[in-house]
C-alpha positions in Angstrom: 4.1 78.0 152.3 7.4 79.1 150.7 8.1 75.6 149.7 4.7 75.3 148.1 5.2 78.7 146.2 8.6 77.7 145.0 7.3 74.4 143.8 4.4 76.1 142.1 6.8 78.5 140.4 9.1 75.8 139.2 6.2 73.9 137.9 5.0 76.9 136.1 8.4 77.4 134.6 8.6 73.8 133.5 5.2 74.0 132.1 6.1 77.2 130.1 9.3 75.6 128.8 7.3 72.4 127.8 4.8 74.5 126.0 7.5 76.5 124.2 9.3 73.3 123.3 6.0 71.8 122.0 5.4 74.9 119.9 8.9 74.5 118.4 8.2 70.9 117.7 4.9 71.8 116.0 6.6 74.5 113.9 9.4 72.1 112.9 6.7 69.4 112.1 4.8 71.9 110.1 8.0 72.9 108.2 8.9 69.2 107.7 5.4 68.4 106.6 5.4 71.4 104.2 8.8 70.3 102.7 7.5 66.8 102.3 4.4 68.0 100.7 6.5 70.1 98.4 8.6 67.1 97.5 5.6 65.0 96.9 4.1 67.7 94.7 7.4 68.0 92.8 7.6 64.2 92.3 4.0 64.1 91.3 4.6 66.8 88.7 7.7 65.1 87.3 5.8 61.8 87.2 2.9 63.4 85.4 5.1 65.0 82.8 7.2 61.9 82.3 4.2 59.5 82.1 2.5 61.8 79.6 5.5 62.4 77.4 6.8 58.9 77.5 5.2 57.9 74.2 4.6 61.4 72.8 6.8 62.6 70.0 4.4 65.2 68.5 5.8 68.7 69.3 2.2 70.2 69.6 1.2 67.6 72.1 4.4 68.0 74.1 3.8 71.8 74.2 0.2 71.3 75.4 1.2 68.9 78.2 4.0 71.4 79.4 1.7 74.4 79.6 -1.2 72.4 81.1 1.1 71.1 83.8 2.4 74.7 84.6 -1.0 76.2 84.8 -2.5 73.3 86.8 0.4 72.9 89.3 1.3 76.6 89.9 -0.5 80.0 90.4 0.0 81.0 86.8 -3.2 81.8 84.7 -1.4 82.6 81.5 1.7 80.8 80.1 3.6 80.7 76.8 6.6 78.7 75.6 9.1 80.3 73.3 12.0 78.5 71.4 15.2 80.1 70.3 16.3 80.0 66.6 20.1 79.8 66.8 20.5 80.8 63.2 18.6 84.1 63.7 19.2 84.5 67.5 15.4 85.1 67.8 12.8 83.8 70.2 9.5 82.7 68.7 6.3 81.7 70.5 5.4 78.2 69.8 2.4 77.7 72.1 0.4 79.7 74.6 -2.6 79.2 77.0 -4.7 81.7 78.7 -7.4 81.0 81.4 -10.4 83.1 82.1 -12.7 81.6 84.7 -13.3 78.0 83.5 -12.6 78.7 79.7 -9.3 77.4 78.4 -8.0 78.1 75.0 -4.7 76.9 73.2 -2.8 78.9 70.7 -0.2 77.1 68.5 1.8 79.8 66.9 3.9 79.3 63.8 4.1 82.7 62.3 2.7 86.2 62.6 3.7 86.7 66.2 6.2 89.1 67.5 9.7 87.6 67.9 12.4 88.7 70.4 16.1 88.9 69.7 18.6 87.9 72.4 18.7 90.6 75.1 15.4 92.2 73.9 12.7 92.3 76.6 12.4 90.1 79.5 12.4 86.9 77.5 15.4 88.0 75.4 17.4 88.8 78.6 16.6 85.4 80.1 17.5 83.7 76.9 20.8 85.6 76.6 22.0 85.1 80.2 20.3 81.9 81.1 19.0 83.2 84.4 15.3 82.9 85.6 13.7 86.2 86.8 10.6 87.3 88.6 8.5 90.5 88.5 6.5 90.4 91.9 4.6 93.7 91.0 4.4 94.7 87.4 3.4 98.3 88.5 6.8 98.7 90.4 8.7 97.7 87.3 11.3 96.0 89.4 12.8 92.9 87.9 14.7 90.5 90.2 16.4 87.1 89.8 14.2 84.2 90.8 16.9 83.1 93.2 18.3 86.6 93.7 21.3 88.1 95.3 20.4 90.0 98.4 21.5 93.6 99.2 22.8 94.7 102.7 19.2 95.1 103.9 18.3 91.6 102.8 16.2 92.7 99.8 16.6 91.2 96.3 19.0 93.1 94.0 17.0 94.6 91.2 18.3 94.0 87.6 18.6 97.5 86.1 18.0 98.8 82.6 15.4 96.2 81.5 12.7 97.4 79.0 9.1 97.4 79.6 7.6 93.9 80.1 6.2 92.5 76.8 2.9 90.8 76.5 3.7 87.2 75.6 0.2 85.6 75.7 -1.7 85.5 72.4 -5.4 86.3 72.1 -7.2 89.1 73.9 -4.9 91.3 75.9 -4.9 90.5 79.7 -3.7 92.6 82.5 -0.5 91.3 84.2 0.1 91.8 87.9 3.1 89.5 88.4 5.3 87.4 86.2 7.9 84.6 86.1 10.3 83.9 83.2 12.6 80.8 83.1 15.2 79.6 80.6 15.0 76.1 79.0 18.5 74.7 79.1 19.9 71.6 77.2 23.5 70.7 77.7 24.3 74.1 79.2 22.7 75.9 76.2 19.5 77.9 76.3 17.0 76.6 73.8 14.0 78.7 74.8 12.1 80.3 77.7 8.8 79.7 79.6 6.8 82.8 80.5 4.2 82.8 83.3 1.9 85.6 84.5 -1.0 86.3 86.8 -3.3 89.3 87.0 -2.6 89.8 90.8 0.6 91.2 92.3 2.8 88.9 94.4 0.8 85.9 93.0 3.8 83.5 92.7 5.1 81.8 95.8 8.5 80.5 96.5 7.1 77.0 96.1 5.9 78.0 92.6 9.4 79.2 91.8 11.1 76.0 93.2 8.6 73.8 91.3 9.1 75.7 88.1 12.9 75.0 88.1 12.0 71.2 88.2 9.4 71.6 85.5 11.7 73.6 83.2 14.3 70.7 83.6 11.7 68.2 82.5 10.6 70.4 79.7 14.1 70.7 78.4 14.5 66.9 78.5 11.1 66.5 76.7 12.2 69.0 74.0 15.5 67.4 73.6 13.8 64.0 73.1 11.4 65.6 70.6 14.4 67.2 68.8 16.2 63.8 68.7 13.0 62.1 67.4 12.5 64.8 64.8 16.1 64.6 63.6 15.7 60.7 63.3 12.5 61.2 61.4 14.1 63.8 59.1 17.0 61.5 58.6 14.7 58.5 58.0 12.7 60.6 55.5 15.9 61.6 53.8 17.1 58.1 53.5 13.6 57.0 52.3 13.8 59.7 49.6 17.3 58.6 48.7 16.3 54.9 48.5 13.2 55.9 46.5 15.3 58.0 44.1 17.9 55.3 43.8 15.2 52.7 43.2 13.7 54.9 40.5 17.1 55.4 38.9 17.8 51.7 39.1 14.3 50.9 37.6 15.0 53.4 34.8 18.5 51.9 34.2 17.0 48.4 34.4 14.3 49.4 31.8 16.9 50.8 29.6 19.1 47.7 29.9 16.0 45.5 29.2 15.2 47.5 26.2 18.9 47.4 25.0 18.9 43.6 25.7 15.8 43.2 23.7 17.3 45.1 20.9 20.5 43.0 21.1 18.4 39.8 21.1 16.5 41.0 18.0 19.8 41.9 16.2 21.3 38.6 17.3 18.4 36.7 16.0 18.4 38.6 12.7 22.1 38.0 12.4 21.6 34.3 13.1 18.7 34.1 10.5 20.9 36.0 8.0 23.8 33.6 8.5 21.6 30.6 8.3 20.1 31.7 5.1 23.3 32.9 3.5 25.1 29.7 4.6 22.4 27.6 3.0 22.6 29.7 -0.2 26.4 29.3 -0.3 26.6 25.6 0.6 24.4 24.6 -2.4 26.7 25.8 -5.2 29.8 25.0 -3.2 28.8 21.3 -3.0 28.6 21.4 -6.8 32.1 22.9 -7.0 33.4 20.1 -4.7 31.7 17.4 -6.6 33.1 18.5 -10.0 36.6 19.0 -8.4 36.5 15.5 -7.1 35.5 14.2 -10.6 38.4 16.0 -12.1 40.8 14.8 -9.4 39.7 11.3 -9.9 40.4 11.7 -13.7 37.0 10.4 -14.6 37.0 12.3 -17.8 40.7 11.8 -18.6 44.2 12.6 -17.4 45.3 16.0 -16.1 48.8 17.3 -16.4 50.8 18.1 -13.2 49.9 21.8 -13.2 46.1 21.0 -13.7 46.2 18.4 -10.9 47.7 20.8 -8.5 45.2 23.5 -9.3 42.2 21.0 -9.0 43.6 19.7 -5.6 43.9 23.4 -4.4 40.3 24.1 -5.5 39.1 20.9 -3.7 41.0 21.6 -0.5 39.8 25.2 -0.4 36.3 24.3 -1.1 36.1 21.7 1.6 37.6 24.1 4.1 35.0 26.8 3.0 32.3 24.2 3.3 33.5 23.4 6.9 33.4 27.0 7.7 29.8 27.4 6.3 28.6 24.3 8.2 30.0 25.7 11.5 28.4 29.1 10.8 25.2 27.4 10.1 25.3 25.3 13.2 26.3 28.2 15.4 23.4 30.3 14.0 20.9 27.4 14.7 22.1 27.3 18.3 21.9 31.1 18.8 18.4 31.3 17.2 17.2 28.3 19.2 16.4 26.2 16.1 18.9 23.5 16.9 17.1 20.6 18.7 19.0 17.7 20.2 18.1 14.1 19.4 18.9 12.4 22.6 19.6 8.6 22.5 21.7 6.1 24.5 25.0 5.0 22.9 28.4 3.8 23.8 31.2 6.5 24.0 33.7 3.9 22.8 31.8 3.5 19.5 31.4 7.2 19.1 35.0 8.0 19.9 36.3 5.2 17.7 34.5 6.7 14.7 35.9 10.2 15.4 39.4 8.9 15.9 39.4 7.1 12.5 38.4 10.5 10.9 41.2 12.5 12.5 43.9 9.7 12.6 45.2 10.7 9.1 45.7 14.3 10.4 47.7 12.9 13.3 49.7 10.6 11.1 50.8 13.5 8.8 52.6 15.0 11.9 53.7 11.7 13.5 51.4 12.5 16.5 50.5 9.6 18.8 46.7 9.4 19.3 45.5 7.4 22.4 42.2 6.9 24.2 41.4 5.4 27.6 37.6 4.7 28.3 36.5 3.5 31.7 35.2 0.0 31.0 32.3 0.6 33.5 31.2 3.7 31.6 28.5 1.9 29.8 25.7 3.6 27.9 25.3 7.3 28.0 22.5 9.8 27.1 23.0 12.6 24.6 22.8 13.6 20.9 25.3 11.2 19.5 25.9 13.3 16.4 26.6 16.5 18.3 28.9 14.7 20.8 30.8 13.3 17.8 31.1 17.0 16.5 32.4 18.1 19.9 35.0 15.3 20.0 36.0 16.0 16.4 36.5 19.8 17.1 38.5 19.1 20.2 40.7 16.4 18.7 41.3 18.3 15.4 42.2 21.4 17.4 44.6 19.4 19.6 46.3 17.9 16.6 46.5 21.3 14.8 48.4 23.0 17.7 50.6 20.0 18.7 54.1 19.9 17.0 55.4 16.9 15.2 56.1 13.8 17.3 53.6 15.0 20.0 50.8 13.2 21.7 47.1 13.6 22.1 45.2 11.5 24.6 41.4 11.1 25.2 40.0 9.9 28.6 36.4 9.2 29.3 34.6 8.1 32.4 31.9 9.0 35.0 32.3 11.3 38.1 30.9 10.4 41.5 27.7 12.3 40.7 27.2 10.1 37.6 28.2 13.0 35.2 29.9 12.1 31.9 33.5 13.5 31.8 35.6 13.5 28.7 39.2 14.9 28.7 41.4 15.8 25.7 45.1 16.2 26.6 47.8 17.4 24.1 51.4 18.3 24.3 50.9 21.3 22.0 52.1 24.9 22.2 49.8 25.9 25.1 47.7 28.9 25.9 48.6 31.9 28.0 46.3 32.3 31.1 45.1 35.7 30.0 44.0 34.2 26.6 42.2 31.1 27.9 38.8 32.8 28.1 39.1 34.1 24.5 39.3 30.8 22.8 35.7 30.1 23.3 34.6 33.3 21.5 33.5 33.4 17.9 36.1 34.2 15.3 38.9 34.5 17.9 42.3 33.0 17.9 44.6 33.9 20.8 47.3 35.6 18.7 47.5 36.8 15.1 50.6 34.7 14.5 48.6 31.6 15.3 46.1 32.5 12.6 48.8 32.9 10.1 50.7 29.7 11.2 47.6 27.5 11.8 44.6 27.6 9.6 41.2 27.9 11.2 38.2 30.1 11.4 38.0 30.6 15.2 34.6 29.0 15.3 35.3 25.5 16.3 35.7 25.9 20.0 32.9 28.6 20.2 30.6 26.1 18.5 31.9 23.3 20.8 31.0 25.3 23.9 27.5 26.0 22.6 26.9 22.3 21.9 28.1 21.3 25.4 25.9 24.0 27.0 23.0 22.7 24.8 23.5 19.5 26.7 23.4 21.5 29.9 27.0 20.7 30.4 30.3 22.7 31.0 33.6 23.0 29.3 36.9 24.3 30.6 40.6 24.5 29.6 43.7 24.2 31.6 46.9 25.1 29.7 50.6 26.0 30.1 52.6 27.6 27.4 55.2 25.1 25.9 53.7 22.2 27.8 50.2 21.6 26.3 46.5 21.9 27.1 43.8 19.9 28.7 40.2 20.4 27.6 37.5 18.9 29.8 33.8 18.8 29.2 31.0 17.3 31.4 27.4 16.3 30.5 24.9 15.5 33.2 23.3 12.0 32.9 
């Protein structure tokens, strides 16, 4: 019997230990399940906020999602979100929501709501020190840290000397039994606070507190993204304003330039018309002077003494020079006013150049200048205004002879480029042109130095007119020169 009693007792003890161990396992399983559910809940909240705010950059929408999530996922019935203005060190309520039974209302606050300075009230203290706090029972007036220090008896240490709890929720006043207040922190800097309240005491659980720390982290991230997006929008708006302003200024400047250009064109056209008219009026009597001077020089009406002959020769020479000037002015005026029309035909460069050479050969002979030309035998017929190309060649050859010292040389080369463009080159062994002056010689009434105008007669119109005639053929002209060595003028005309 003893053996049976002993066995029964041992069996009872083992059964008791098994039950006790089972209870421990059940408790541990319950705690594990509870922690797992809390994590699932936390992850669900994070996912909900993240998914909702992924494509949302409107601050109002962000605030609504934040407050909705807090009220839906915690025990809070009232919630407000306040942001800190660093310039004034004041907290301002940006959004709030209160819940009575099933009625929900939102308040988006921009002005007219009480603000709190750093250190003022519960929210001001949280914003200043960056610590979350809890008021389990508003009637007791004790404020403790959300994750508090414990005293010797294991109770939370009360935060002393905090003022009366302010009412944060807009709309009709609601009684507050318990409250949580948490900071919003971005890059270790407080940017605002979240206030939660409930009419009942001890309404917020430790799970609510833990979940709120996660929510406020997500809130801070969302607010930071909104701030970054807002900054980008402001910068984009600023840049758009700058571009718009610059465009308006550019358009205004362009309009002014267009107006100025039109005025210049009108003035240029009037100048060309005036020159053409005056040149025509001057050329008519001048031809008469030249004609009578030639008759006198030819002694048609009798002999002249030496002094009279010299005077008549000077009159004739000056008149012909003046007529050349007037003709150049008239041609230049026609080109500028668009009145000059090309008469395009086909002709041989050899014939054209031969005629011009015969005209300038006496000028070269007077200075013992050798005049050569080399024409590509395969050049053949070319297209252009023969009269104007003769004028171009005459201006270039006479200019080369004028600035080439005695016993010098002037060569003319003509041929086709690979692209079938006509190319004519005039090379002289003259005085040359400084590099900085080479662009000036194609301007009207310009000679590169005053000493040249005194030593070499000329109007400064020949090369300017030559360039215009070449461009009228849609061609180009350029010069290469070295002082003391000579100059090379090259012009091309498309075929």
